N, C-alpha and C positions, 0 to 999 in steps of 0.2 A: 358926201358927194358921190355921184356916179359918173362913170365914163362908159361911153357906148362905142361899139365898133360893128360895122356891117361885115359879116363873115364872108370869107371866100371872095373878096373883092376882085383880086387880080384874075382869078379863074373865071368869074361870071360877068363882071362889069367892065372888063377891059378887052380890047381886041388889037389886032395888028395896027389898025389906024389910030386908035386912041392912045396907044403907047408912043406915038410919034408927036403927040400934042402936049405942050406944057400946061396950058390953061384951057380946059375943056369947056365947050359951049353946048355939048350934048353928051349923052352917056348911052352905051350899048345896053339895052334892056331886053332880056330874053323874052320871047313871045309865046313860050309854051304855057298852056293853061290846064294841063292835066297832071301837074306834079303834086307831090304830097303836101308841100307847104302851102301852095296856092289854094288847093282844094280845102285844106283845113282852115285857112284864114277866111276864105269867102263863105264858109259854112258858119262862121261865128255870127252871132246876132248883130254885131256892128261891123261885119266883115267888109262891106263896100266902103264905109267911112275909113276903116283902118287901112285898107289897101291904098286909098288916096293919100293917107298920111305917110305910108311907107314910100310911095313913089316920090312925094314931095321931099322927104328926108334923103332919099337916094339921090335926087337931083342936087340937093344942097351938098351932100358928101362929095360929089364929083368935082365941085369947084373949090374945095377947101385947100387941097395941096397944090403947089405950083409946079410940080414936076412929076412925070409918070412914076419915077422910082419912089416917090413919097406917097403915092396914092394906095392906101391899104384899107380904106374904109373907116378910118378913125374919125369920129365926130368930135373933133377938137378945133380950136380956133385956126390952126395952121395945117390941120390934117395929119399931124405927126403924133406918134404915141405919147410924147412927153409934152404936148401942147395943152393949153387950158381947155378943159372939157366944156363942151357946149351943153347947156341945160335944156330942158324941154321949153322953158320960157325963151331962151335964146333962139332956138329953132322955130318956135312959133312966130316970133317977131319977123324973121326973114322969109319963112315959107308961107305965112298967112294962114296956116292951119292952126286950129285951137290947141292950146297947151294940153288940155285934157285928152284930146284925140291922139296927140303925139305920145303922151305918157302911156295911154292904154295900148297903143300900137307897140311900144317898146315891151310892155308886159306880155302881150300876146305873142309877138314875133320872137321873143327870147325863150318862149316855152319849148320844151323838148320836141313837141310834135311839129313845130315849124323850124325853130333853130336858125333864124336868119340874122339875129342880133346877139352880140355878146355884151353882157352887162358886168361891169366891175365896180366894186366899192373901193373908193380911194380915200385916204385920210387927209390929203393936202390938195389944194386946187391946182397947183402948178409944180413942175419940176420933180414930181415924185416918180419913183420907179414904177414900171408896170407891174401890178400885183399878179401873183400866181392865182390859179383858180381856188387853191386852198391857202388861206392866209391866217397868220397868227393874230388873234384879237383878244381884247380884254372884255370879259362879260360884266354885267351890271354889278355883280358881287365882287368884282375886282380880281377875279381869277382869270388866268390866261387860258384860252381854249382854242381849238382849231375850228374856224368858221369856214364853211364851204359856200361859195357863191351860188345862190339859188337861181332858178331859171327865170325869175322875174327880178333879179338883182337884189333880192332880200337875203338877210343872213339866215343860214340854215343850220339848225342844231343837229347834234348827233342823232337824236330821235327822228328828225326829218330825213336824214340820210338813210337811217335804218328802214324807214317806211318806203322811201324811194327804191332802195335795194330790193325790198320785198315785192314791190310792184314790178320791177324789172325781172325778177325771178318768175313771176306769173307770166309775163310776156314771153320770156325765154321758153317756158313750158309749152306755150301755144306754138311757138316756132318749131320746137322739137317734136311736137305732135303732128306736124304737117309732113306728109310723106315726101313732097317735093323738096322742101328745105332740108329735111333729114338726109335725103339722098346726097345733097350737095355737101352737107357737113361731114358725112361719113368719109369723104375724100381727105379730110384734114387729119384723120387717124388720131383723134383725141380720145384718151382713155375715159375722160369725164366730160362729155360734150357740153353739158349745162355749165359747169364751173369754168371750163376753158372759154366758152363763148362770153360769159359775163366778164371774165378777166380781160379778154382781148378787147371787148367793147369799151371797157373803162380806160384801157390804155390808149385806145384810138381817139378819145376825147370828142367823139361825135355821138349823136343819139343812137339808141339801140336800133330803131327802124332803119336809119340811114346806113349803119354798119352792116346790118343783116341784108339790106338791099344790095350793098356793095359785094358782100360775099356771094349772094345769089347771082349777081351779074358776072362773077368770076367762075361760074359753075363748070366751065370747060377747062379750067386750069387744074393742074395736079393738086395744088393746095389753094383752094378758094379763099380761105382766111388770110393766108400769106399774101395773095394777090391784092386783097382789099387793103391790107395794112400798107403794102408797098405803094398802092395808088394814093392813099392818104398822105404818106410820107413825101412823095414826089409832087403831090397836089396836081396830078394829071389825069385823074379818073373820077367820073361821077356815075352813079347808077342810072340805068335807063329808066324811063317812065314806067315801062312794063314791070321791071323788077321792083320799083318802089310801090306800085299799085298791088303787086302780088304780096309783098311783105306787109303792107298796110292792112290789107284785108284779113291777114292772119292775126296780127297783133291787136288791131282795133276793129272788131266786127261792126257792121253797119249800125246795129241797134245801140252799140256802146258809143259810137262816135257822134250820134246825133245830139243836138242841143236839147 
């Protein structure tokens, strides 16, 4: 069974007015259309349909919890992290969006390039603790192994992790090959910029392009990487659209990002 959570709910989908309301009949929905996630989703072959599914699930999520302090984007029966997870079938019944569209939306919107949805595999339907991103699991052979949550909620083997790390290394090379980004990174005084950037990004638990965009957005600080990490820790900073677009163009050249 899978449990889903809309990321950064309090930062993006709440405002001063909504935090005064126990039972919402509306939800603050950002109107920017030039962000990284939006552009990636709408470029998908089913992008328009998946965006409709995203908005429908977003509206549903806003009504699940009955108090502002409990609204954190959890797609569970009561909107709380330990509540019964809502399946794609559950969400389809209430939103009138097809189960297949909701499932595809979860798969696409949990991918690293969009990263709007968090997907967790859980072993029990209710009352279980919230799992970490890396969980201990038992393989088909009966041996215990570390399974990392994949970007589509699938189990990821050590080989998959190694492949993903290799891809990240390629993207980091592209970043460090850009004069503008390299100039910003040089202010961090890292002895090994590539290794330090990969390490810091993993610790941040956000996608590489988002973390790099946050660093670039802190380019006027003495330590841009430190500023980015502080912003993530306090949950009070998001990269500008210009920073996101700049980093996106470096990591994913246009020819590579097209379907």
